[in-house]
C-alpha positions as CSV (number, residue, x, y, z in Angstrom):
1,M,0.0,0.0,0.0
2,T,1.4,3.4,-1.0
3,L,1.1,6.5,1.1
4,A,-1.5,7.9,-1.3
5,D,-3.5,4.7,-0.9
6,F,-3.3,5.0,2.9
7,V,-4.4,8.6,2.8
8,R,-7.4,7.8,0.6
9,A,-8.4,4.9,2.9
10,Y,-8.0,7.0,6.0
11,G,-10.1,9.8,4.5
12,A,-12.8,7.4,3.4
13,A,-12.9,5.9,6.9
14,R,-13.2,9.3,8.5
15,A,-15.9,10.4,6.1
16,A,-17.9,7.2,7.0
17,R,-17.8,8.0,10.7
18,D,-20.9,9.3,12.4
19,P,-20.8,13.2,12.5
20,R,-21.7,13.1,16.2
21,E,-18.7,10.8,16.9
22,Q,-16.5,13.2,14.9
23,E,-17.7,16.1,17.0
24,A,-17.1,14.1,20.2
25,E,-13.6,13.4,19.0
26,V,-12.8,17.1,18.5
27,I,-14.1,17.8,22.0
28,R,-11.9,14.9,23.4
29,R,-8.8,16.3,21.7
30,V,-9.4,19.8,23.2
31,T,-10.0,18.1,26.6
32,F,-6.7,16.3,26.2
33,G,-5.0,19.6,25.9
34,L,-6.8,20.9,29.0
35,R,-5.6,17.9,30.9
36,G,-2.0,18.7,30.0
37,A,-2.6,22.3,31.1
38,L,-3.4,21.1,34.6
39,Q,0.4,20.8,35.2
40,D,1.4,24.0,33.4
41,D,0.7,27.6,34.2
42,G,2.5,28.8,31.0
43,P,2.1,28.6,27.3
44,A,0.4,25.1,27.4
45,R,-2.4,26.4,29.6
46,I,-2.9,29.5,27.5
47,R,-3.0,27.4,24.3
48,A,-5.4,24.8,25.9
49,V,-7.8,27.5,27.1
50,A,-7.6,29.3,23.7
51,D,-8.4,26.0,21.9
52,N,-11.3,25.4,24.3
53,R,-12.6,28.9,23.6
54,R,-12.5,28.4,19.9
55,L,-14.3,25.1,20.3
56,W,-17.1,26.6,22.3
57,L,-17.4,29.6,20.0
58,A,-17.7,27.3,17.0
59,M,-20.3,25.2,18.9
60,E,-22.4,28.3,19.7
61,T,-22.2,29.4,16.1
62,A,-23.5,26.0,15.0
63,L,-26.2,25.9,17.7
64,V,-27.7,29.3,16.8
65,D,-27.7,28.4,13.0
66,P,-31.4,28.2,12.0
67,S,-30.6,25.1,10.0
68,N,-29.5,23.2,13.1
69,Q,-31.8,20.3,13.5
70,L,-31.4,19.8,17.3
71,P,-34.5,20.5,19.3
72,T,-34.7,24.1,20.3
73,P,-34.6,23.5,24.1
74,M,-31.5,21.4,23.7
75,R,-29.8,24.0,21.6
76,A,-30.7,26.7,24.1
77,G,-29.4,24.6,27.0
78,L,-26.1,24.0,25.2
79,V,-25.7,27.7,24.3
80,S,-26.3,28.6,27.9
81,L,-23.7,26.0,29.0
82,G,-21.3,27.3,26.5
83,R,-21.7,30.8,27.8
84,A,-20.9,29.6,31.3
85,V,-17.8,27.9,30.0
86,L,-16.8,31.1,28.2
87,R,-17.3,33.2,31.4
88,E,-15.1,30.7,33.3
89,M,-12.4,31.1,30.7
90,D,-12.6,34.9,31.1
91,T,-11.6,34.7,34.7
92,P,-7.9,35.3,35.7
93,S,-7.5,31.7,36.6
94,P,-10.0,29.4,34.9
95,D,-11.0,26.3,36.7
96,I,-9.5,23.7,34.3
97,D,-11.1,20.8,36.1
98,F,-14.5,22.4,35.5
99,L,-13.8,22.9,31.8
100,I,-12.6,19.3,31.5
101,E,-15.8,18.0,33.2
102,V,-18.1,20.0,31.0
103,N,-16.3,18.9,27.8
104,E,-16.3,15.2,28.9
105,Q,-20.1,15.4,29.7
106,V,-20.9,16.9,26.3
107,A,-18.6,14.4,24.4
108,A,-20.3,11.6,26.3
109,G,-23.7,12.9,25.4
110,L,-22.8,13.0,21.7
111,T,-21.7,9.4,21.7
112,G,-24.7,8.0,23.6
């Protein structure tokens, strides 16, 4: 198998995955960065919080999109949760454990 064959096969496998599982995987990756930030008050923490902020801003954008097919109460609840997460990240010393817990719960909800 050539590298090009491998790349095509990998792309096809990813495309076949359930979109909710793909979303959960993104959240898990960001959460992994937050876990690493528990031991670092420097650049790793700044990067992890920034990545988490981008994640939640992107999620809010998707949730307020009129074409989003989630039930309105669920969308509203997730937007509210996201705003709480964003407020926490705006504090001088965000509670990384809280951010990890929220991300883990959302990822778990996506995968059933």
